[in-house]
C-alpha positions as CSV (number, residue, x, y, z in Angstrom):
1,M,8.6,-14.3,11.6
2,A,9.2,-12.0,14.6
3,L,6.8,-9.1,15.0
4,S,8.2,-5.8,13.8
5,P,9.4,-3.6,16.6
6,L,7.5,-0.8,14.8
7,A,4.1,-2.7,14.9
8,P,1.2,-0.8,16.5
9,A,0.5,-1.6,20.1
10,A,-3.1,-2.7,19.2
11,F,-5.0,-3.7,16.1
12,P,-8.3,-2.2,15.3
13,E,-11.5,-4.2,15.3
14,L,-13.2,-3.5,11.9
15,P,-17.0,-3.4,12.0
16,P,-19.2,-5.2,9.5
17,I,-19.9,-3.4,6.2
18,A,-23.3,-4.0,4.7
19,G,-22.9,-5.7,1.3
20,V,-19.5,-7.3,2.2
21,R,-19.0,-10.9,3.3
22,L,-15.6,-12.4,3.8
23,A,-14.0,-15.9,4.0
24,V,-10.5,-17.4,4.1
25,G,-9.1,-20.8,3.3
26,Q,-6.0,-22.9,3.1
27,C,-4.8,-24.0,-0.4
28,G,-1.2,-24.9,0.5
29,I,0.1,-22.7,-2.4
30,K,3.4,-22.1,-0.6
31,Y,2.6,-22.0,3.1
32,Q,1.5,-25.0,5.1
33,G,-0.7,-24.7,8.1
34,R,-1.9,-21.2,7.5
35,T,-4.5,-19.4,5.4
36,D,-3.4,-18.3,1.9
37,L,-6.7,-17.5,0.2
38,M,-9.2,-14.6,0.9
39,V,-12.5,-14.1,-0.8
40,A,-14.8,-11.1,-0.4
41,E,-18.3,-11.4,-1.8
42,L,-20.0,-8.0,-2.7
43,A,-23.6,-7.1,-3.0
44,P,-25.1,-6.7,-6.5
45,G,-24.6,-3.2,-7.8
46,T,-21.3,-2.6,-6.0
47,T,-19.0,-0.2,-7.8
48,V,-15.3,-0.6,-8.1
49,A,-12.2,1.5,-8.7
50,G,-8.6,0.3,-9.0
51,V,-5.0,1.4,-9.4
52,F,-2.3,-0.9,-10.6
53,T,1.4,-1.2,-11.1
54,R,3.0,0.4,-14.2
55,S,5.6,-2.4,-14.3
56,L,6.0,-3.7,-17.8
57,T,6.2,-7.2,-16.4
58,A,2.9,-7.0,-14.6
59,S,1.2,-10.2,-13.3
60,A,-1.6,-12.0,-15.0
61,P,-4.1,-10.9,-12.2
62,V,-3.1,-7.3,-12.7
63,E,-3.8,-7.6,-16.5
64,W,-7.2,-9.2,-15.8
65,C,-8.2,-6.5,-13.4
66,R,-7.3,-3.8,-15.9
67,E,-9.5,-5.5,-18.4
68,A,-12.4,-5.9,-16.0
69,L,-12.3,-2.5,-14.4
70,P,-14.1,-0.5,-17.2
71,G,-17.2,-2.4,-16.4
72,G,-17.4,-0.5,-13.1
73,R,-19.1,-3.3,-11.1
74,A,-17.8,-6.0,-8.8
75,R,-19.3,-9.0,-7.1
76,A,-16.2,-10.6,-5.7
77,V,-12.5,-10.2,-5.1
78,V,-10.3,-13.4,-4.8
79,V,-6.8,-13.0,-3.4
80,N,-4.0,-15.5,-2.8
81,S,-0.7,-15.3,-1.1
82,G,2.4,-17.4,-1.7
83,N,2.5,-17.2,-5.5
84,S,2.3,-13.9,-7.5
85,N,1.3,-15.6,-10.8
86,A,3.6,-13.2,-12.4
87,F,5.9,-14.0,-15.4
88,T,4.1,-17.3,-15.9
89,G,3.2,-16.7,-19.6
90,R,0.0,-18.1,-21.0
91,H,-0.2,-20.5,-18.1
92,G,-0.8,-17.5,-15.8
93,E,-3.7,-16.3,-17.9
94,V,-5.3,-19.7,-17.8
95,T,-4.9,-19.8,-14.1
96,V,-6.6,-16.4,-13.7
97,A,-9.4,-17.4,-16.1
98,A,-10.1,-20.6,-14.1
99,T,-10.4,-18.8,-10.9
100,V,-12.6,-16.0,-12.4
101,D,-14.9,-18.5,-14.1
102,A,-15.3,-20.7,-11.1
103,T,-16.1,-17.7,-8.8
104,A,-18.5,-16.3,-11.3
105,A,-20.3,-19.6,-11.7
106,L,-20.6,-20.0,-7.9
107,L,-21.9,-16.5,-7.3
108,G,-24.0,-16.3,-10.5
109,C,-22.4,-13.1,-11.9
110,A,-20.5,-12.0,-15.0
111,P,-16.8,-12.9,-15.1
112,N,-15.8,-9.2,-15.4
113,Q,-17.4,-8.6,-12.0
114,V,-14.8,-10.9,-10.4
115,F,-11.4,-9.3,-9.5
116,V,-8.3,-11.2,-8.5
117,A,-4.9,-10.5,-7.0
118,S,-1.9,-12.6,-6.1
119,T,1.2,-12.0,-4.1
120,G,4.3,-14.1,-3.6
121,V,7.1,-15.7,-5.6
122,I,7.5,-14.6,-9.2
123,G,7.9,-17.0,-12.1
124,Q,6.4,-20.2,-10.6
125,P,3.3,-21.6,-12.4
126,M,0.4,-22.6,-10.2
127,S,-2.1,-25.3,-11.0
128,P,-5.2,-23.6,-12.6
129,R,-7.4,-26.0,-10.5
130,L,-5.9,-25.3,-7.1
131,I,-7.9,-22.2,-6.1
132,P,-11.1,-23.3,-7.8
133,S,-11.1,-26.6,-6.0
134,H,-11.2,-24.8,-2.7
135,L,-13.7,-22.1,-3.6
136,P,-16.9,-24.0,-2.8
137,E,-15.7,-24.7,0.8
138,V,-14.4,-21.2,1.3
139,L,-17.6,-19.5,-0.1
140,A,-19.7,-21.7,2.2
141,S,-18.1,-20.0,5.2
142,L,-18.7,-16.4,4.1
143,G,-19.7,-14.0,6.9
144,E,-19.8,-10.3,7.8
145,E,-17.0,-10.7,10.4
146,G,-13.5,-11.9,9.8
147,W,-11.7,-8.8,8.7
148,A,-8.6,-9.7,10.7
149,E,-8.5,-13.2,9.3
150,A,-8.8,-11.7,5.8
151,A,-5.9,-9.4,6.4
152,R,-3.8,-12.3,7.6
153,A,-4.6,-14.5,4.7
154,I,-2.9,-12.2,2.2
155,M,0.4,-11.7,4.1
156,T,3.7,-13.0,2.8
157,T,6.7,-11.6,4.7
158,D,4.5,-9.2,6.6
159,T,4.9,-9.6,10.4
160,F,1.5,-8.2,11.2
161,P,-1.9,-7.7,9.5
162,K,-2.6,-4.1,8.4
163,S,-6.1,-2.8,8.7
164,V,-7.8,0.6,9.3
165,T,-11.4,1.8,9.7
166,R,-13.1,5.2,9.6
167,R,-16.6,6.6,9.5
168,A,-17.7,9.6,7.4
169,V,-20.9,11.4,6.6
170,I,-22.4,11.9,3.1
171,G,-25.4,14.1,2.9
172,G,-26.4,13.3,6.4
173,T,-25.9,9.6,6.1
174,T,-23.1,7.9,8.1
175,V,-21.0,5.5,6.0
176,T,-18.1,3.2,7.0
177,I,-14.8,2.6,5.3
178,N,-12.7,-0.5,6.1
179,G,-9.3,-1.2,4.5
180,F,-6.6,-3.8,4.8
181,C,-3.4,-4.3,2.8
182,K,-0.2,-6.3,2.7
183,G,3.3,-5.2,2.0
184,S,6.7,-5.5,3.6
185,G,9.3,-5.8,0.9
186,M,9.5,-5.0,-2.9
187,I,7.8,-1.7,-2.0
188,A,8.4,1.3,-4.2
189,P,5.3,3.0,-5.5
190,D,4.6,3.4,-9.2
191,M,0.9,4.2,-9.0
192,A,-0.1,2.2,-6.0
193,T,2.1,-0.4,-4.3
194,M,1.6,-3.9,-2.7
195,L,-1.9,-5.2,-2.4
196,G,-4.7,-3.1,-0.8
197,F,-8.4,-3.6,-0.5
198,I,-10.8,-0.9,0.7
199,F,-14.5,-1.3,1.2
200,T,-17.3,1.1,2.0
201,D,-21.1,0.9,2.2
202,A,-21.4,4.3,0.6
203,A,-23.2,4.7,-2.8
204,I,-20.7,6.3,-5.2
205,E,-20.6,6.0,-8.9
206,A,-17.6,4.2,-10.4
207,P,-16.0,7.1,-12.2
208,V,-16.2,9.2,-9.0
209,L,-14.7,6.3,-7.0
210,Q,-11.9,6.0,-9.5
211,K,-11.0,9.7,-9.1
212,L,-11.1,9.5,-5.3
213,L,-8.8,6.4,-5.3
214,A,-6.3,7.8,-7.8
215,D,-6.0,11.1,-5.9
216,S,-5.7,9.5,-2.5
217,S,-3.1,6.9,-3.8
218,E,-0.9,9.7,-4.9
219,R,-0.9,11.2,-1.4
220,S,-0.4,7.9,0.4
221,F,0.7,4.6,-1.3
222,N,2.6,6.6,-3.9
223,C,4.6,8.2,-1.1
224,V,5.9,5.2,0.7
225,T,9.0,3.1,-0.1
226,V,10.8,0.3,1.7
227,D,13.5,-0.8,-0.8
228,G,13.0,1.0,-4.1
229,D,11.7,-2.1,-5.9
230,T,8.4,-1.9,-7.6
231,S,6.3,-5.1,-7.6
232,T,4.8,-6.8,-10.6
233,S,1.6,-7.3,-8.6
234,D,0.8,-3.9,-7.1
235,T,-3.0,-3.6,-6.9
236,V,-5.3,-1.4,-4.8
237,L,-9.1,-1.9,-5.2
238,L,-11.8,0.2,-3.7
239,F,-15.4,-1.2,-3.5
240,A,-18.6,0.8,-2.7
241,T,-21.6,-1.5,-2.0
242,G,-24.2,1.4,-1.8
243,Q,-25.9,-0.2,1.1
244,A,-25.6,2.7,3.5
245,G,-28.6,4.5,1.9
246,N,-27.1,7.8,0.9
247,K,-28.1,9.3,-2.5
248,S,-25.5,8.0,-4.9
249,V,-22.7,10.5,-5.7
250,A,-22.2,11.1,-9.4
251,K,-19.7,14.0,-9.3
252,A,-16.2,14.0,-7.8
253,S,-16.6,17.7,-7.1
254,A,-19.7,17.2,-5.0
255,K,-19.4,19.1,-1.7
256,R,-21.1,16.3,0.2
257,L,-18.0,14.1,-0.6
258,Q,-15.7,16.2,1.5
259,D,-15.9,14.2,4.7
260,F,-15.7,10.9,2.8
261,R,-12.6,12.1,1.0
262,R,-11.1,13.0,4.4
263,A,-11.9,9.6,5.8
264,L,-10.6,7.7,2.7
265,D,-7.3,9.7,2.8
266,E,-6.9,8.8,6.5
267,V,-7.5,5.1,5.8
268,M,-5.0,5.0,2.9
269,L,-2.4,7.1,4.6
270,E,-2.4,5.0,7.7
271,L,-2.2,1.8,5.7
272,A,0.8,3.2,3.8
273,H,2.5,4.1,7.1
274,L,1.9,0.5,8.4
275,I,3.7,-0.9,5.3
276,A,6.8,1.2,6.1
277,R,6.6,0.2,9.7
278,D,6.6,-3.4,8.7
279,G,9.4,-3.0,6.1
280,E,11.5,-6.2,6.0
281,G,14.0,-6.0,8.8
282,A,13.0,-2.4,9.7
283,T,13.7,-1.0,13.1
284,K,13.1,2.7,12.3
285,F,10.1,4.5,10.8
286,V,11.2,7.6,8.8
287,A,9.2,10.6,7.8
288,L,11.1,12.6,5.2
289,T,9.9,16.0,3.9
290,V,11.3,18.0,1.1
291,A,10.1,21.6,0.9
292,G,10.9,24.6,-1.3
293,A,11.4,22.6,-4.5
294,E,10.6,24.0,-7.9
295,S,7.5,21.8,-8.1
296,R,5.8,19.0,-6.2
297,K,7.1,16.6,-8.8
298,A,10.7,17.8,-8.1
299,A,10.2,17.6,-4.4
300,K,9.0,14.0,-4.7
301,R,11.8,12.9,-6.9
302,I,14.3,14.3,-4.4
303,A,12.5,12.9,-1.4
304,L,12.4,9.4,-2.9
305,T,16.0,9.6,-3.9
306,V,17.0,10.2,-0.3
307,A,14.5,7.7,1.1
308,N,15.8,5.0,-1.2
309,S,19.5,5.7,-0.7
310,P,21.2,2.6,0.9
311,L,23.7,4.9,2.5
312,V,21.1,7.1,4.1
313,K,19.0,4.0,5.2
314,T,22.0,2.2,6.7
315,A,23.1,5.3,8.5
316,I,19.6,5.5,10.1
317,A,19.9,1.8,11.0
318,G,23.2,2.4,12.6
319,E,21.9,5.5,14.5
320,D,24.6,7.5,12.8
321,A,23.8,11.2,12.3
322,N,25.6,11.3,9.0
323,W,23.8,14.2,7.4
324,G,26.4,14.3,4.6
325,R,24.6,11.3,3.0
326,V,21.5,13.3,2.8
327,V,23.4,16.1,1.0
328,A,24.8,13.6,-1.5
329,A,21.4,12.1,-2.3
330,V,19.9,15.5,-2.8
331,G,22.7,16.4,-5.2
332,R,22.2,13.3,-7.4
333,A,18.4,13.3,-7.5
334,G,18.3,15.0,-10.9
335,E,16.4,18.1,-9.8
336,R,17.6,21.6,-9.2
337,A,19.3,22.2,-5.9
338,D,21.4,25.1,-4.7
339,R,24.2,24.4,-2.2
340,D,24.0,27.7,-0.5
341,R,20.2,27.6,0.0
342,L,20.0,24.0,1.1
343,Q,19.0,23.5,4.8
344,I,18.8,20.1,6.5
345,F,16.9,19.4,9.7
346,I,16.9,16.1,11.6
347,G,14.6,15.7,14.6
348,G,13.7,19.4,14.2
349,V,17.4,20.5,14.6
350,Q,18.8,22.6,11.8
351,I,22.2,21.3,10.7
352,T,23.1,23.3,7.5
353,A,22.9,26.8,6.0
354,D,24.9,28.8,3.5
355,G,26.5,25.8,2.0
356,A,27.9,24.3,5.1
357,A,27.2,23.0,8.6
358,L,26.1,25.7,11.0
359,P,29.0,27.1,13.0
360,D,27.4,26.2,16.3
361,Y,25.9,22.9,15.2
362,D,25.7,20.5,18.1
363,E,25.3,16.9,17.0
364,G,24.2,15.7,20.4
365,P,20.5,16.3,20.1
366,V,20.5,14.8,16.6
367,A,22.4,11.7,17.7
368,A,19.8,11.3,20.5
369,H,17.0,11.6,18.0
370,M,18.6,8.9,15.8
371,K,18.3,6.4,18.7
372,G,14.5,6.7,18.6
373,R,12.1,4.5,16.6
374,D,10.5,7.5,14.7
375,I,13.0,9.6,12.7
376,E,12.1,12.9,11.1
377,I,14.2,14.5,8.3
378,R,13.3,17.8,6.6
379,I,15.1,19.2,3.6
380,E,14.5,22.9,2.6
381,L,15.7,23.8,-0.9
382,G,14.7,27.5,-1.0
383,L,13.8,27.4,-4.7
384,G,10.0,27.3,-4.9
385,K,6.8,26.0,-3.3
386,G,7.0,22.3,-4.1
387,E,6.6,20.2,-1.0
388,V,6.0,16.5,-0.3
389,T,6.4,14.0,2.5
390,V,7.4,10.4,1.9
391,W,7.7,7.6,4.4
392,T,10.3,4.8,4.6
393,C,12.3,2.7,7.0
394,D,15.9,1.9,7.7
395,L,17.9,-0.9,6.0
396,T,19.3,-3.6,8.3
397,H,20.8,-7.0,7.9
398,G,17.4,-8.4,8.6
399,Y,16.4,-7.4,5.0
400,I,19.1,-9.6,3.6
401,D,18.2,-12.5,5.9
402,I,14.6,-12.4,4.7
403,N,15.2,-11.9,1.0
404,G,18.2,-14.2,0.8
405,S,16.0,-17.1,1.8
406,Y,12.7,-16.0,0.3
407,R,12.2,-18.9,-2.0
408,S,13.4,-21.5,0.5
């Protein structure tokens, strides 16, 4: 698949993280001649947090992770691409159990310390022995390097691997955060979205880690959309190996977490942006802000209504400064809006006020902005203090080409 025109110019080299070893393998689940399995082994004592799809048809791996998460400890995460193991009934549960049990036996840990995730086609059963049969060979190649290979192994229709790294300080100790994710289509957040895996060598207790992840997800992955479709497999897991040597953090309110929280937010926000930049068929990256809503919840509902509007997205794809489509989407979002207070800006240029287009509105600068790769839309409601920014992409025929032949 051709590289997205919105792909970053360079990809970061992620440093090793103490307590994390990675390996990839080829199982031939759907793709031939490429890796489709990623395993991360984690040091004993590693804590874990997770957020998952709220879809009522969630995959078997999601259901297993929900069951295992209260244990608060992790020794491994096993991820495959090419088959989501979703809507596969009892067979899917058997497949997950086989993978979990085989991994636990090989690593000598409890089954509830093995987390799994799958991405790919829905409704196609996978042999329960397929992944376990490859695990011994894959685990034999575990190493501290290989972050880029791990990110590639979990891709489906993605055109580039998505990874980010940051450093932070906790109580005078420097810690590292590495994250990678996959996502290109079927992207509409309903807690998290897509698959994402974040690792740190910090020592942080599981309940604190869970609070940090949930809060950061709301500001990042929960504010990105490609096509308005929530996946059955959405999973984001955060692991803390405790190998950096800082005194373990047991309270989410601890002041010494401030810099770590900043770094985690940066990692997750950049990963979310990369997903929108790799949206299936995308040619434009869109930052859409709604301000002055009655509440943040109202602002977000309006922003996502506009961001998911096919009419708005196709106008952006066609470089058409059709701001009337934004007006229409705001009006049908189901939240309060006042025609005479509504102000719309595109590329920093104000277009409307007092219930109509500005008398001296010049479409030229807006049309020029629409020809760029990065599009900015701001909507001012003038009703309150609720504000949110969401990120999306345009909708092109490339999206149809990719999804019309997805199972082929």
